[in-house]
C-alpha beads as a LAMMPS data file, in Angstrom:
LAMMPS data file: protein, C-alpha beads

80 atoms
79 bonds

1 atom types
1 bond types

-500.0 500.0 xlo xhi
-500.0 500.0 ylo yhi
-500.0 500.0 zlo zhi

Masses

1 110.0

Atoms # bond

1 1 1 82.895 236.831 -147.313
2 1 1 79.130 236.635 -147.362
3 1 1 76.904 237.342 -150.364
4 1 1 73.509 238.858 -149.738
5 1 1 70.967 238.788 -152.584
6 1 1 69.298 242.011 -153.636
7 1 1 65.787 242.554 -152.352
8 1 1 65.016 244.468 -155.537
9 1 1 67.171 244.121 -158.620
10 1 1 69.227 247.219 -159.490
11 1 1 68.638 246.708 -163.236
12 1 1 65.521 244.574 -163.766
13 1 1 65.095 243.111 -167.257
14 1 1 61.722 242.591 -168.913
15 1 1 62.608 238.945 -169.602
16 1 1 65.523 237.240 -167.863
17 1 1 65.702 234.534 -170.536
18 1 1 66.310 237.185 -173.200
19 1 1 68.977 238.814 -171.014
20 1 1 70.704 235.445 -170.626
21 1 1 70.632 234.921 -174.399
22 1 1 72.051 238.393 -175.125
23 1 1 74.918 237.858 -172.676
24 1 1 75.637 234.364 -174.002
25 1 1 75.692 235.535 -177.636
26 1 1 77.798 238.587 -176.807
27 1 1 80.520 236.510 -175.139
28 1 1 80.258 233.521 -177.494
29 1 1 82.943 234.779 -179.897
30 1 1 86.148 236.132 -178.426
31 1 1 87.416 239.576 -179.418
32 1 1 84.367 240.455 -181.513
33 1 1 82.382 243.669 -181.267
34 1 1 78.748 243.736 -180.195
35 1 1 77.669 244.643 -183.713
36 1 1 79.180 241.369 -184.966
37 1 1 78.208 239.058 -182.111
38 1 1 74.584 240.216 -181.926
39 1 1 73.911 240.647 -185.660
40 1 1 71.504 237.693 -185.735
41 1 1 69.454 239.206 -182.897
42 1 1 69.649 242.996 -183.292
43 1 1 70.531 245.365 -186.118
44 1 1 73.242 247.964 -185.690
45 1 1 70.544 250.658 -185.511
46 1 1 68.704 248.780 -182.751
47 1 1 71.921 248.460 -180.750
48 1 1 72.535 252.197 -181.137
49 1 1 68.900 252.982 -180.243
50 1 1 69.470 251.053 -177.004
51 1 1 72.120 253.591 -176.085
52 1 1 74.978 251.147 -176.644
53 1 1 77.955 251.649 -178.945
54 1 1 78.037 248.655 -181.292
55 1 1 81.793 248.969 -181.761
56 1 1 82.443 248.043 -178.122
57 1 1 83.382 244.567 -176.974
58 1 1 81.113 242.765 -174.475
59 1 1 83.617 243.037 -171.622
60 1 1 83.406 246.839 -171.892
61 1 1 79.683 246.959 -171.012
62 1 1 78.050 247.185 -167.634
63 1 1 74.962 245.278 -166.545
64 1 1 72.637 248.189 -167.345
65 1 1 73.752 248.168 -171.006
66 1 1 73.069 244.436 -171.326
67 1 1 69.618 244.958 -169.795
68 1 1 68.866 247.734 -172.318
69 1 1 69.873 245.428 -175.191
70 1 1 67.744 242.606 -173.780
71 1 1 64.748 244.911 -173.361
72 1 1 65.148 246.079 -176.971
73 1 1 65.150 242.468 -178.149
74 1 1 62.130 241.668 -175.946
75 1 1 60.181 244.545 -177.511
76 1 1 61.261 243.462 -180.995
77 1 1 60.020 239.905 -180.433
78 1 1 56.668 241.136 -179.094
79 1 1 56.034 243.485 -182.037
80 1 1 56.937 240.947 -184.736

Bonds

1 1 1 2
2 1 2 3
3 1 3 4
4 1 4 5
5 1 5 6
6 1 6 7
7 1 7 8
8 1 8 9
9 1 9 10
10 1 10 11
11 1 11 12
12 1 12 13
13 1 13 14
14 1 14 15
15 1 15 16
16 1 16 17
17 1 17 18
18 1 18 19
19 1 19 20
20 1 20 21
21 1 21 22
22 1 22 23
23 1 23 24
24 1 24 25
25 1 25 26
26 1 26 27
27 1 27 28
28 1 28 29
29 1 29 30
30 1 30 31
31 1 31 32
32 1 32 33
33 1 33 34
34 1 34 35
35 1 35 36
36 1 36 37
37 1 37 38
38 1 38 39
39 1 39 40
40 1 40 41
41 1 41 42
42 1 42 43
43 1 43 44
44 1 44 45
45 1 45 46
46 1 46 47
47 1 47 48
48 1 48 49
49 1 49 50
50 1 50 51
51 1 51 52
52 1 52 53
53 1 53 54
54 1 54 55
55 1 55 56
56 1 56 57
57 1 57 58
58 1 58 59
59 1 59 60
60 1 60 61
61 1 61 62
62 1 62 63
63 1 63 64
64 1 64 65
65 1 65 66
66 1 66 67
67 1 67 68
68 1 68 69
69 1 69 70
70 1 70 71
71 1 71 72
72 1 72 73
73 1 73 74
74 1 74 75
75 1 75 76
76 1 76 77
77 1 77 78
78 1 78 79
79 1 79 80
């Protein structure tokens, strides 16, 4: 098997460090919902505004959903 890197990312994030943090926090606690694992970073309303159901578990999301959450957090940090 040979892995070939993408020339252009299919789901580019505004800030890859924020994406890494969102993914790490989401999977940090086993069997918890996104609303609970990300509560220190995003409110339930912000998760919903990202187009993500906060009652889902991290393993139920695709990459695009994690990128949307990360972009929401990036915008939140910039505006504060």
